[in-house]
Z-matrix of the N, CA and C atoms (Angstrom, degrees):
N
C 1 1.464
C 2 1.526 1 107.71
N 3 1.331 2 113.57 1 137.74
C 4 1.487 3 119.54 2 -177.85
C 5 1.508 4 111.12 3 -74.07
N 6 1.329 5 117.46 4 133.37
C 7 1.452 6 122.04 5 -179.59
C 8 1.532 7 109.38 6 -99.38
N 9 1.368 8 116.35 7 121.42
C 10 1.473 9 119.23 8 -177.02
C 11 1.541 10 110.53 9 -104.42
N 12 1.327 11 115.79 10 11.19
C 13 1.452 12 117.79 11 -175.82
C 14 1.498 13 113.81 12 -67.20
N 15 1.388 14 117.91 13 -23.85
C 16 1.459 15 120.47 14 -177.71
C 17 1.529 16 111.79 15 -103.42
N 18 1.308 17 117.95 16 8.93
C 19 1.492 18 118.02 17 -179.09
C 20 1.492 19 109.76 18 -69.74
N 21 1.351 20 115.87 19 142.82
C 22 1.471 21 120.99 20 177.86
C 23 1.530 22 109.53 21 -76.42
N 24 1.289 23 112.94 22 129.21
C 25 1.457 24 119.12 23 179.14
C 26 1.552 25 111.65 24 -117.56
N 27 1.282 26 116.37 25 146.78
C 28 1.482 27 122.34 26 176.95
C 29 1.530 28 108.17 27 -70.82
N 30 1.357 29 117.19 28 128.68
C 31 1.482 30 118.81 29 176.97
C 32 1.509 31 111.90 30 -66.11
N 33 1.247 32 118.07 31 145.89
C 34 1.449 33 123.50 32 -179.99
C 35 1.560 34 108.51 33 -73.78
N 36 1.297 35 116.70 34 137.29
C 37 1.494 36 119.39 35 178.94
C 38 1.548 37 107.68 36 -68.40
N 39 1.344 38 114.59 37 143.39
C 40 1.484 39 116.21 38 178.86
C 41 1.523 40 110.80 39 -64.23
N 42 1.291 41 114.75 40 148.42
C 43 1.470 42 119.24 41 178.27
C 44 1.531 43 110.37 42 -65.44
N 45 1.327 44 114.65 43 132.86
C 46 1.450 45 120.14 44 -178.33
C 47 1.548 46 109.27 45 -79.13
N 48 1.317 47 114.37 46 133.71
C 49 1.471 48 118.35 47 178.17
C 50 1.522 49 109.58 48 -77.04
N 51 1.298 50 117.03 49 141.78
C 52 1.454 51 118.37 50 -179.84
C 53 1.523 52 111.32 51 -62.93
N 54 1.310 53 115.69 52 141.15
C 55 1.491 54 120.42 53 179.92
C 56 1.506 55 109.66 54 -69.81
N 57 1.337 56 115.43 55 165.12
C 58 1.461 57 120.98 56 177.84
C 59 1.506 58 111.81 57 -60.67
N 60 1.344 59 115.22 58 -38.11
C 61 1.425 60 120.01 59 -179.20
C 62 1.523 61 113.27 60 -63.75
N 63 1.413 62 113.84 61 -33.99
C 64 1.458 63 117.80 62 -179.96
C 65 1.553 64 111.35 63 -74.33
N 66 1.332 65 115.73 64 -23.55
C 67 1.444 66 117.27 65 -177.49
C 68 1.549 67 112.31 66 -81.14
N 69 1.367 68 115.49 67 -24.80
C 70 1.444 69 118.60 68 179.25
C 71 1.511 70 110.93 69 -81.66
N 72 1.300 71 119.59 70 122.68
C 73 1.454 72 120.73 71 -177.94
C 74 1.541 73 110.25 72 -64.28
N 75 1.299 74 115.12 73 138.68
C 76 1.453 75 120.00 74 -178.41
C 77 1.545 76 109.05 75 -82.86
N 78 1.345 77 113.10 76 144.90
C 79 1.455 78 118.31 77 175.24
C 80 1.488 79 111.61 78 -74.89
N 81 1.285 80 116.84 79 143.28
C 82 1.472 81 118.82 80 176.57
C 83 1.527 82 110.99 81 -64.20
N 84 1.255 83 116.74 82 145.67
C 85 1.476 84 119.94 83 -178.30
C 86 1.511 85 108.71 84 -68.33
N 87 1.328 86 113.51 85 142.81
C 88 1.463 87 120.13 86 178.19
C 89 1.514 88 109.40 87 -108.58
N 90 1.276 89 113.13 88 137.90
C 91 1.479 90 117.32 89 178.94
C 92 1.524 91 108.49 90 -73.25
N 93 1.354 92 115.84 91 141.82
C 94 1.450 93 120.73 92 176.46
C 95 1.503 94 111.84 93 -64.84
N 96 1.374 95 115.03 94 137.70
C 97 1.470 96 115.35 95 177.73
C 98 1.517 97 111.39 96 -66.75
N 99 1.321 98 116.11 97 149.43
C 100 1.486 99 116.71 98 179.82
C 101 1.503 100 110.94 99 -66.27
N 102 1.324 101 118.58 100 157.81
C 103 1.471 102 121.02 101 179.51
C 104 1.505 103 109.65 102 -60.96
N 105 1.351 104 114.87 103 151.05
C 106 1.450 105 120.58 104 -178.92
C 107 1.498 106 110.78 105 -65.13
N 108 1.299 107 114.06 106 140.89
C 109 1.480 108 118.90 107 176.68
C 110 1.535 109 108.84 108 -95.32
N 111 1.326 110 114.98 109 154.35
C 112 1.492 111 118.50 110 179.11
C 113 1.536 112 108.14 111 -56.80
N 114 1.327 113 114.81 112 135.31
C 115 1.473 114 120.65 113 175.77
C 116 1.520 115 112.23 114 91.67
N 117 1.362 116 118.81 115 -9.73
C 118 1.447 117 120.62 116 177.43
C 119 1.512 118 109.95 117 -107.88
N 120 1.350 119 114.68 118 167.00
C 121 1.471 120 119.45 119 176.87
C 122 1.473 121 109.09 120 -110.69
N 123 1.342 122 116.63 121 147.10
C 124 1.454 123 122.19 122 178.61
C 125 1.542 124 111.12 123 -66.10
N 126 1.324 125 116.61 124 161.56
C 127 1.454 126 119.44 125 -178.78
C 128 1.514 127 111.81 126 -61.46
N 129 1.320 128 116.25 127 -30.43
C 130 1.463 129 119.70 128 -178.68
C 131 1.531 130 112.37 129 -80.05
N 132 1.306 131 117.54 130 3.00
C 133 1.444 132 119.56 131 176.81
C 134 1.504 133 114.43 132 89.88
N 135 1.349 134 117.73 133 6.44
C 136 1.451 135 120.76 134 -177.94
C 137 1.529 136 108.44 135 -103.64
N 138 1.278 137 114.69 136 144.09
C 139 1.453 138 118.86 137 176.75
C 140 1.500 139 109.75 138 -72.66
N 141 1.294 140 118.58 139 141.10
C 142 1.461 141 122.48 140 179.42
C 143 1.524 142 109.00 141 -58.78
N 144 1.397 143 116.88 142 143.03
C 145 1.454 144 120.41 143 -176.28
C 146 1.525 145 113.03 144 -52.54
N 147 1.324 146 117.91 145 -35.06
C 148 1.467 147 118.54 146 -176.66
C 149 1.517 148 111.84 147 -77.22
N 150 1.361 149 117.98 148 -3.31
C 151 1.438 150 120.34 149 177.72
C 152 1.521 151 113.82 150 -106.70
N 153 1.384 152 115.66 151 -3.09
C 154 1.454 153 117.45 152 -177.36
C 155 1.519 154 110.62 153 -69.72
N 156 1.331 155 114.99 154 146.58
C 157 1.470 156 120.43 155 178.54
C 158 1.540 157 106.57 156 -123.88
N 159 1.302 158 114.91 157 124.42
C 160 1.484 159 118.55 158 -178.97
C 161 1.517 160 110.29 159 -69.40
N 162 1.372 161 115.40 160 127.19
C 163 1.437 162 118.65 161 -176.42
C 164 1.546 163 109.69 162 -131.06
N 165 1.297 164 117.60 163 26.99
C 166 1.448 165 118.87 164 175.40
C 167 1.507 166 111.38 165 83.24
N 168 1.347 167 115.39 166 -166.80
C 169 1.425 168 122.71 167 -174.96
C 170 1.503 169 110.24 168 -105.82
N 171 1.315 170 116.06 169 125.73
C 172 1.483 171 118.55 170 -179.55
C 173 1.505 172 112.54 171 -90.74
N 174 1.349 173 118.25 172 -25.61
C 175 1.455 174 120.95 173 174.03
C 176 1.507 175 113.58 174 81.77
N 177 1.308 176 120.23 175 -29.35
C 178 1.455 177 120.33 176 -179.02
C 179 1.493 178 113.43 177 -125.24
N 180 1.306 179 118.31 178 17.83
C 181 1.467 180 120.92 179 -175.73
C 182 1.503 181 109.53 180 87.45
N 183 1.297 182 115.50 181 158.28
C 184 1.479 183 119.70 182 -179.53
C 185 1.501 184 111.18 183 87.08
N 186 1.379 185 114.33 184 164.37
C 187 1.451 186 119.73 185 -175.89
C 188 1.516 187 107.77 186 -109.86
N 189 1.326 188 117.42 187 84.78
C 190 1.459 189 121.48 188 -172.08
C 191 1.510 190 112.59 189 -107.56
N 192 1.326 191 119.87 190 2.70
C 193 1.439 192 122.47 191 174.24
C 194 1.509 193 117.05 192 80.74
N 195 1.335 194 117.88 193 8.39
C 196 1.472 195 119.48 194 -179.33
C 197 1.498 196 112.03 195 -70.97
N 198 1.303 197 116.48 196 139.68
C 199 1.458 198 122.91 197 175.60
C 200 1.532 199 104.91 198 -119.65
N 201 1.356 200 115.46 199 117.03
C 202 1.452 201 119.28 200 -176.48
C 203 1.510 202 110.36 201 -81.80
N 204 1.339 203 113.76 202 128.86
C 205 1.457 204 120.89 203 177.60
C 206 1.519 205 110.80 204 -106.23
N 207 1.294 206 116.04 205 -153.10
C 208 1.470 207 120.61 206 178.25
C 209 1.515 208 111.11 207 -76.81
N 210 1.319 209 115.51 208 159.18
C 211 1.477 210 123.38 209 177.95
C 212 1.557 211 111.75 210 62.20
N 213 1.322 212 118.89 211 19.85
C 214 1.448 213 121.19 212 176.61
C 215 1.510 214 114.47 213 72.28
N 216 1.354 215 119.08 214 13.74
C 217 1.438 216 122.94 215 177.95
C 218 1.529 217 109.41 216 -90.76
N 219 1.320 218 115.73 217 126.86
C 220 1.482 219 120.29 218 -179.01
C 221 1.542 220 108.50 219 -107.35
N 222 1.323 221 114.17 220 145.05
C 223 1.461 222 119.31 221 -179.86
C 224 1.548 223 108.15 222 -130.72
N 225 1.333 224 114.37 223 161.43
C 226 1.462 225 120.16 224 178.42
C 227 1.521 226 107.35 225 -124.55
N 228 1.358 227 118.23 226 126.65
C 229 1.470 228 120.70 227 176.20
C 230 1.527 229 109.79 228 -57.19
N 231 1.307 230 116.79 229 148.13
C 232 1.455 231 121.47 230 -174.28
C 233 1.527 232 112.29 231 -55.96
N 234 1.327 233 118.74 232 -37.65
C 235 1.455 234 120.79 233 -177.31
C 236 1.482 235 115.18 234 -74.77
N 237 1.354 236 118.22 235 -7.62
C 238 1.480 237 121.98 236 -177.40
C 239 1.507 238 112.51 237 -117.77
N 240 1.296 239 117.99 238 8.47
C 241 1.466 240 119.56 239 -178.67
C 242 1.517 241 111.95 240 -76.43
N 243 1.323 242 114.15 241 148.71
C 244 1.485 243 119.77 242 176.49
C 245 1.525 244 109.02 243 -119.81
N 246 1.292 245 114.50 244 153.20
C 247 1.449 246 120.55 245 -175.62
C 248 1.529 247 109.66 246 -71.53
N 249 1.315 248 114.34 247 144.46
C 250 1.508 249 120.29 248 174.62
C 251 1.527 250 107.45 249 -68.19
N 252 1.315 251 117.29 250 151.92
C 253 1.448 252 120.92 251 179.49
C 254 1.536 253 110.96 252 -74.32
N 255 1.325 254 115.42 253 -179.98
C 256 1.495 255 119.90 254 175.12
C 257 1.490 256 109.64 255 -64.20
N 258 1.330 257 116.14 256 120.58
C 259 1.452 258 122.68 257 178.69
C 260 1.530 259 106.81 258 -122.63
N 261 1.275 260 116.09 259 89.71
C 262 1.457 261 120.93 260 -178.46
C 263 1.521 262 109.59 261 -141.55
N 264 1.301 263 116.18 262 155.68
C 265 1.458 264 121.06 263 178.49
C 266 1.499 265 110.68 264 156.88
N 267 1.343 266 115.10 265 -160.20
C 268 1.438 267 121.56 266 -178.80
C 269 1.523 268 111.15 267 -89.73
N 270 1.296 269 115.90 268 142.36
C 271 1.472 270 122.08 269 174.56
C 272 1.527 271 109.34 270 -84.24
N 273 1.323 272 115.94 271 174.62
C 274 1.448 273 119.22 272 177.63
C 275 1.527 274 112.42 273 -61.46
N 276 1.333 275 114.91 274 -25.52
C 277 1.483 276 119.77 275 178.61
C 278 1.519 277 111.98 276 -85.90
N 279 1.342 278 119.17 277 -1.70
C 280 1.454 279 121.89 278 179.23
C 281 1.492 280 114.16 279 87.18
N 282 1.314 281 118.12 280 14.06
C 283 1.470 282 121.16 281 178.71
C 284 1.543 283 110.18 282 -98.57
N 285 1.317 284 117.07 283 157.86
C 286 1.443 285 121.02 284 -178.92
C 287 1.539 286 108.55 285 -86.36
N 288 1.358 287 114.47 286 138.68
C 289 1.467 288 119.52 287 179.56
C 290 1.522 289 108.45 288 -141.37
N 291 1.317 290 115.92 289 138.64
C 292 1.466 291 122.28 290 178.25
C 293 1.532 292 106.86 291 -131.37
N 294 1.312 293 116.79 292 119.12
C 295 1.485 294 121.20 293 -176.51
C 296 1.506 295 110.26 294 -63.09
N 297 1.330 296 117.87 295 -26.24
C 298 1.478 297 121.04 296 179.66
C 299 1.560 298 110.85 297 -62.05
N 300 1.299 299 115.59 298 -23.10
C 301 1.487 300 117.04 299 178.40
C 302 1.520 301 112.71 300 -67.12
N 303 1.343 302 117.77 301 -13.01
C 304 1.465 303 120.82 302 179.54
C 305 1.524 304 112.59 303 -96.42
N 306 1.333 305 117.14 304 16.13
C 307 1.479 306 120.51 305 175.76
C 308 1.530 307 109.39 306 -53.59
N 309 1.300 308 116.33 307 136.18
C 310 1.442 309 123.09 308 -175.85
C 311 1.538 310 113.02 309 95.30
N 312 1.335 311 115.67 310 -7.86
C 313 1.455 312 121.53 311 174.89
C 314 1.525 313 110.85 312 -113.88
N 315 1.315 314 117.87 313 155.70
C 316 1.440 315 122.03 314 169.98
C 317 1.535 316 105.51 315 -80.97
N 318 1.337 317 116.62 316 132.49
C 319 1.459 318 122.92 317 -176.03
C 320 1.486 319 109.87 318 -115.68
N 321 1.299 320 118.93 319 128.11
C 322 1.456 321 124.74 320 174.15
C 323 1.525 322 107.76 321 -103.09
N 324 1.320 323 118.48 322 113.61
C 325 1.442 324 123.90 323 178.28
C 326 1.538 325 109.31 324 -101.13
N 327 1.326 326 115.84 325 122.66
C 328 1.469 327 119.90 326 -179.87
C 329 1.550 328 108.97 327 -121.06
N 330 1.345 329 114.96 328 119.61
C 331 1.447 330 120.86 329 178.64
C 332 1.525 331 108.42 330 -91.49
N 333 1.301 332 117.81 331 125.43
C 334 1.447 333 120.83 332 -172.54
C 335 1.519 334 112.06 333 -150.49
N 336 1.330 335 116.41 334 168.34
C 337 1.461 336 122.36 335 175.60
C 338 1.516 337 108.73 336 -147.88
N 339 1.309 338 117.41 337 145.41
C 340 1.447 339 121.14 338 -179.13
C 341 1.536 340 113.11 339 -65.63
N 342 1.368 341 114.96 340 -21.57
C 343 1.452 342 122.06 341 -179.39
C 344 1.528 343 112.99 342 -82.10
N 345 1.339 344 116.56 343 -5.33
C 346 1.475 345 122.34 344 -167.33
C 347 1.531 346 109.49 345 -99.17
N 348 1.358 347 117.41 346 114.00
C 349 1.455 348 121.43 347 -179.28
C 350 1.553 349 112.74 348 -62.83
N 351 1.329 350 120.63 349 -42.22
C 352 1.479 351 119.06 350 175.36
C 353 1.526 352 112.54 351 -61.12
N 354 1.344 353 116.93 352 -30.93
C 355 1.487 354 118.79 353 175.71
C 356 1.509 355 110.46 354 -65.32
N 357 1.295 356 117.09 355 -37.27
C 358 1.473 357 120.77 356 177.99
C 359 1.539 358 109.96 357 -66.16
N 360 1.329 359 116.19 358 -35.60
C 361 1.462 360 119.56 359 -177.58
C 362 1.530 361 110.56 360 -68.10
N 363 1.327 362 119.43 361 -34.97
C 364 1.466 363 122.11 362 -177.59
C 365 1.495 364 114.99 363 -91.67
N 366 1.347 365 117.82 364 -14.20
C 367 1.465 366 120.53 365 -169.82
C 368 1.513 367 113.12 366 -59.33
N 369 1.337 368 117.76 367 -39.07
C 370 1.466 369 120.36 368 -177.45
C 371 1.539 370 111.00 369 -65.06
N 372 1.350 371 116.58 370 -31.76
C 373 1.464 372 118.80 371 178.19
C 374 1.549 373 111.51 372 -71.52
N 375 1.296 374 115.46 373 -38.82
C 376 1.477 375 119.13 374 177.41
C 377 1.528 376 109.82 375 -66.47
N 378 1.317 377 118.68 376 -38.55
C 379 1.459 378 121.70 377 178.77
C 380 1.539 379 108.82 378 -62.37
N 381 1.304 380 116.90 379 -44.81
C 382 1.471 381 120.98 380 -176.48
C 383 1.516 382 112.92 381 -68.45
N 384 1.357 383 117.28 382 -49.36
C 385 1.463 384 122.23 383 -175.95
C 386 1.524 385 110.37 384 -67.96
N 387 1.349 386 117.11 385 -37.68
C 388 1.461 387 120.77 386 -178.10
C 389 1.551 388 109.08 387 -63.37
N 390 1.310 389 117.59 388 -39.78
C 391 1.470 390 120.76 389 178.50
C 392 1.546 391 113.20 390 -67.14
N 393 1.342 392 113.97 391 -36.69
C 394 1.467 393 119.82 392 -179.70
C 395 1.538 394 111.99 393 -65.84
N 396 1.353 395 115.69 394 -31.86
C 397 1.459 396 120.81 395 -176.00
C 398 1.549 397 112.66 396 -95.47
N 399 1.301 398 117.49 397 4.45
C 400 1.469 399 119.74 398 174.51
C 401 1.527 400 110.61 399 -61.10
N 402 1.312 401 116.65 400 131.48
C 403 1.472 402 120.72 401 -178.61
C 404 1.519 403 114.47 402 79.15
N 405 1.353 404 117.36 403 9.15
C 406 1.472 405 121.48 404 -179.96
C 407 1.531 406 110.90 405 -115.54
N 408 1.306 407 115.88 406 22.96
C 409 1.476 408 118.57 407 178.71
C 410 1.493 409 115.09 408 75.90
N 411 1.318 410 117.95 409 25.08
C 412 1.465 411 123.74 410 179.72
C 413 1.545 412 109.74 411 -126.97
N 414 1.338 413 116.53 412 132.87
C 415 1.451 414 121.12 413 -179.74
C 416 1.531 415 108.51 414 -124.80
N 417 1.321 416 118.26 415 126.11
C 418 1.446 417 122.49 416 174.27
C 419 1.523 418 109.53 417 -92.79
N 420 1.324 419 118.42 418 139.29
C 421 1.451 420 122.73 419 176.24
C 422 1.507 421 109.24 420 -138.92
N 423 1.307 422 118.14 421 130.21
C 424 1.461 423 118.93 422 176.70
C 425 1.517 424 111.18 423 -96.60
N 426 1.309 425 114.03 424 156.23
C 427 1.508 426 120.26 425 171.35
C 428 1.524 427 105.67 426 -124.19
N 429 1.327 428 115.80 427 103.54
C 430 1.468 429 121.42 428 -178.00
C 431 1.488 430 110.14 429 -83.84
N 432 1.323 431 118.61 430 124.96
C 433 1.471 432 121.18 431 -174.72
C 434 1.534 433 111.02 432 -130.61
N 435 1.328 434 114.74 433 151.04
C 436 1.446 435 125.63 434 174.78
C 437 1.537 436 113.92 435 65.29
N 438 1.256 437 118.40 436 13.46
C 439 1.466 438 120.96 437 171.68
C 440 1.555 439 108.38 438 -88.67
N 441 1.301 440 116.11 439 124.59
C 442 1.494 441 118.38 440 -176.38
C 443 1.509 442 113.79 441 -69.06
N 444 1.323 443 118.22 442 -19.52
C 445 1.453 444 122.32 443 176.50
C 446 1.529 445 107.77 444 -149.05
N 447 1.308 446 115.40 445 166.18
C 448 1.445 447 119.52 446 -179.62
C 449 1.521 448 114.20 447 -80.28
N 450 1.312 449 116.48 448 -11.18
C 451 1.469 450 121.37 449 -174.07
C 452 1.525 451 111.32 450 -59.93
N 453 1.333 452 117.64 451 -52.97
C 454 1.448 453 122.78 452 -179.83
C 455 1.517 454 111.21 453 -64.25
N 456 1.324 455 117.20 454 -38.07
C 457 1.488 456 121.31 455 -178.86
C 458 1.520 457 110.35 456 -66.61
N 459 1.319 458 118.05 457 -43.56
C 460 1.483 459 120.85 458 179.83
C 461 1.531 460 109.76 459 -66.25
N 462 1.335 461 117.33 460 -36.02
C 463 1.472 462 119.83 461 176.13
C 464 1.491 463 112.37 462 -64.87
N 465 1.331 464 114.94 463 -35.78
C 466 1.485 465 121.76 464 177.11
C 467 1.539 466 109.41 465 -61.65
N 468 1.337 467 115.86 466 -50.03
C 469 1.472 468 119.37 467 -178.77
C 470 1.544 469 110.56 468 -61.18
N 471 1.291 470 117.43 469 -40.83
C 472 1.447 471 121.13 470 179.69
C 473 1.530 472 111.96 471 -63.86
N 474 1.353 473 117.15 472 -42.19
C 475 1.434 474 123.01 473 -178.28
C 476 1.542 475 111.00 474 -62.81
N 477 1.351 476 116.33 475 -37.37
C 478 1.451 477 119.30 476 -173.69
C 479 1.535 478 113.55 477 -103.96
N 480 1.315 479 116.23 478 3.60
C 481 1.452 480 119.08 479 176.79
C 482 1.525 481 113.92 480 72.59
N 483 1.318 482 117.63 481 32.01
C 484 1.468 483 121.06 482 179.33
C 485 1.527 484 107.46 483 -80.53
N 486 1.343 485 116.40 484 119.50
C 487 1.468 486 119.64 485 -176.24
C 488 1.548 487 112.03 486 -109.93
N 489 1.331 488 117.98 487 -11.06
C 490 1.469 489 118.27 488 178.03
C 491 1.503 490 110.49 489 -84.29
N 492 1.344 491 119.11 490 159.13
C 493 1.467 492 122.21 491 -174.40
C 494 1.534 493 112.32 492 -75.04
N 495 1.320 494 115.56 493 156.00
C 496 1.446 495 122.15 494 175.01
C 497 1.524 496 109.60 495 -132.96
N 498 1.339 497 116.03 496 129.79
C 499 1.439 498 122.26 497 174.06
C 500 1.546 499 108.13 498 -70.49
N 501 1.297 500 116.75 499 139.48
C 502 1.470 501 120.81 500 178.64
C 503 1.521 502 108.16 501 -93.45
N 504 1.351 503 115.52 502 115.47
C 505 1.497 504 122.13 503 -172.47
C 506 1.523 505 108.25 504 -135.44
N 507 1.350 506 119.33 505 69.13
C 508 1.461 507 121.03 506 -171.42
C 509 1.524 508 113.12 507 -65.58
N 510 1.325 509 118.86 508 -28.66
C 511 1.483 510 121.77 509 -177.68
C 512 1.534 511 112.57 510 -96.12
N 513 1.331 512 118.85 511 -4.45
C 514 1.463 513 119.63 512 177.86
C 515 1.522 514 114.72 513 80.81
N 516 1.330 515 118.73 514 13.71
C 517 1.460 516 120.68 515 -175.26
C 518 1.523 517 111.58 516 -66.75
N 519 1.344 518 119.46 517 -29.34
C 520 1.462 519 119.59 518 178.02
C 521 1.504 520 111.87 519 -68.53
N 522 1.340 521 116.58 520 -35.75
C 523 1.459 522 119.64 521 177.52
C 524 1.506 523 111.67 522 -63.09
N 525 1.342 524 116.53 523 -36.54
C 526 1.460 525 119.88 524 -176.24
C 527 1.535 526 112.82 525 -73.61
N 528 1.297 527 116.20 526 -9.70
C 529 1.484 528 118.78 527 178.82
C 530 1.509 529 112.90 528 -77.59
N 531 1.322 530 116.73 529 -18.98
C 532 1.443 531 119.88 530 -178.99
C 533 1.551 532 109.64 531 -71.94
N 534 1.340 533 114.56 532 155.79
C 535 1.437 534 120.01 533 177.27
C 536 1.519 535 110.35 534 -56.76
N 537 1.319 536 117.84 535 142.39
C 538 1.442 537 122.22 536 -178.39
C 539 1.492 538 111.26 537 -52.34
N 540 1.343 539 116.43 538 132.69
C 541 1.469 540 120.77 539 179.03
C 542 1.496 541 114.13 540 93.78
N 543 1.355 542 118.44 541 -7.72
C 544 1.428 543 120.99 542 179.60
C 545 1.522 544 111.69 543 -75.95
N 546 1.323 545 116.03 544 -50.27
C 547 1.438 546 122.16 545 178.28
C 548 1.540 547 109.49 546 -124.26
N 549 1.311 548 114.63 547 151.00
C 550 1.472 549 122.06 548 172.90
C 551 1.517 550 107.70 549 -108.13
N 552 1.339 551 119.11 550 115.51
C 553 1.477 552 120.96 551 -178.93
C 554 1.525 553 114.32 552 -56.53
N 555 1.339 554 116.32 553 -21.03
C 556 1.435 555 119.67 554 -179.73
C 557 1.539 556 112.50 555 -88.92
N 558 1.336 557 116.08 556 -10.97
C 559 1.472 558 120.35 557 -177.57
C 560 1.537 559 109.14 558 -96.02
N 561 1.306 560 115.44 559 94.64
C 562 1.468 561 122.41 560 178.06
C 563 1.532 562 106.10 561 -123.29
N 564 1.309 563 119.02 562 127.11
C 565 1.479 564 128.09 563 0.97
C 566 1.495 565 114.27 564 -79.79
N 567 1.315 566 118.54 565 161.61
C 568 1.451 567 126.06 566 173.70
C 569 1.523 568 106.89 567 -137.85
N 570 1.341 569 114.18 568 151.80
C 571 1.466 570 119.23 569 179.99
C 572 1.513 571 110.02 570 -136.50
N 573 1.323 572 116.40 571 136.44
C 574 1.473 573 124.09 572 174.35
C 575 1.507 574 107.46 573 -122.79
N 576 1.356 575 114.62 574 146.45
C 577 1.445 576 120.97 575 172.19
C 578 1.533 577 106.67 576 -117.27
N 579 1.327 578 115.52 577 122.84
C 580 1.468 579 122.47 578 176.22
C 581 1.521 580 110.48 579 -97.60
N 582 1.306 581 117.49 580 136.83
C 583 1.458 582 120.29 581 177.76
C 584 1.541 583 110.63 582 -75.31
N 585 1.315 584 117.99 583 -175.88
C 586 1.446 585 121.03 584 -174.13
C 587 1.531 586 112.40 585 -70.75
N 588 1.342 587 116.64 586 -12.47
C 589 1.471 588 120.06 587 176.89
C 590 1.542 589 111.86 588 -98.45
N 591 1.320 590 115.73 589 7.78
C 592 1.442 591 120.21 590 178.13
C 593 1.505 592 113.96 591 78.93
N 594 1.307 593 118.40 592 23.16
C 595 1.454 594 122.80 593 179.14
C 596 1.508 595 110.88 594 -102.15
N 597 1.335 596 117.54 595 148.62
C 598 1.468 597 122.54 596 178.53
C 599 1.505 598 109.64 597 -71.34
N 600 1.350 599 115.58 598 119.71
C 601 1.485 600 121.25 599 -175.58
C 602 1.519 601 112.19 600 -110.83
N 603 1.350 602 117.74 601 -30.59
C 604 1.454 603 120.22 602 -175.82
C 605 1.531 604 108.74 603 -152.07
N 606 1.361 605 115.35 604 158.77
C 607 1.449 606 119.51 605 -176.33
C 608 1.497 607 111.33 606 -153.39
N 609 1.319 608 117.51 607 145.44
C 610 1.437 609 124.56 608 168.10
C 611 1.537 610 107.80 609 -134.43
N 612 1.327 611 117.10 610 135.54
C 613 1.461 612 122.10 611 178.55
C 614 1.504 613 111.85 612 -106.39
N 615 1.340 614 117.34 613 16.17
C 616 1.439 615 122.68 614 176.16
C 617 1.520 616 109.43 615 -133.28
N 618 1.328 617 114.46 616 170.77
C 619 1.455 618 119.14 617 177.61
C 620 1.518 619 110.88 618 -64.11
N 621 1.302 620 116.58 619 148.90
C 622 1.511 621 122.39 620 -176.21
C 623 1.518 622 109.35 621 -117.04
N 624 1.326 623 114.97 622 144.44
C 625 1.446 624 120.61 623 167.40
C 626 1.540 625 107.64 624 -95.79
N 627 1.306 626 116.68 625 -178.50
C 628 1.485 627 120.42 626 -175.60
C 629 1.515 628 110.53 627 -64.03
N 630 1.324 629 117.80 628 -40.75
C 631 1.477 630 119.87 629 -176.82
C 632 1.519 631 111.11 630 -65.39
N 633 1.333 632 117.68 631 -44.95
C 634 1.451 633 121.40 632 -176.51
C 635 1.539 634 110.53 633 -72.38
N 636 1.331 635 117.49 634 -32.49
C 637 1.455 636 119.89 635 175.14
C 638 1.512 637 110.92 636 -64.08
N 639 1.304 638 117.88 637 -44.98
C 640 1.463 639 120.81 638 176.62
C 641 1.541 640 111.54 639 -63.13
N 642 1.332 641 116.51 640 -36.65
C 643 1.423 642 121.83 641 -179.80
C 644 1.531 643 112.60 642 -62.74
N 645 1.321 644 115.28 643 -35.87
C 646 1.472 645 122.04 644 176.18
C 647 1.530 646 110.15 645 -71.00
N 648 1.308 647 116.54 646 -44.08
C 649 1.441 648 122.66 647 -168.44
C 650 1.533 649 113.81 648 -78.88
N 651 1.302 650 117.45 649 -48.86
C 652 1.443 651 122.82 650 -167.88
C 653 1.554 652 113.36 651 -58.80
N 654 1.329 653 120.87 652 -43.22
C 655 1.474 654 119.68 653 179.22
C 656 1.546 655 111.98 654 -60.25
N 657 1.328 656 118.07 655 -35.86
C 658 1.458 657 120.04 656 -178.44
C 659 1.532 658 109.28 657 -75.76
N 660 1.306 659 118.81 658 -35.79
C 661 1.453 660 122.23 659 174.80
C 662 1.488 661 111.36 660 -61.65
N 663 1.364 662 116.16 661 -36.75
C 664 1.473 663 121.70 662 -176.42
C 665 1.500 664 112.40 663 -74.05
N 666 1.339 665 119.41 664 -13.92
C 667 1.468 666 122.71 665 179.89
C 668 1.536 667 110.94 666 -67.37
N 669 1.300 668 115.77 667 141.19
C 670 1.472 669 119.88 668 178.96
C 671 1.526 670 111.62 669 -104.94
């Protein structure tokens, strides 16, 4: 009888350990959501592409209806304007001021700080134009921001002949009340023009000279 006890045999390959990927349980497949229907919003919170409406450039994010024109001045068509938020508080002189009290007037809001060199460059133009429009249904209001005390801000107003009031807003909380995309907290100085109904009608996120300030203001003043 043939003896097979000494026959050479191939060694068995070692058992392969399962890979890390095989040890992690796979998630069950999820069905794709159906395409968005007109009038509905996608699950991610975005409006379906076929429902988007072009509203110009907002510059700071958000859908605020701004249309950018020449010289960096943005305007909002009358039918798309939104009301400015509550803008009330203490002025640099410690008096109470509420912008809503100027309903029926065109209001020019200028965000500034005494530490800001571009604010110094434009201040003389605001002082001049604000005085020219006194008694013409236009009210200028400043929003002083990031000044640690009112001392430097009051000195600024005296140096440049600013006679209109400024709300004292050292932490920028008034700026944050505006609809997203209206103002950029990093863009100082900034200027907004409110129409006679208290709605945002025009905006600039850079310093203005006299010509550009008038260009922002005069079309809103001319509205009936």
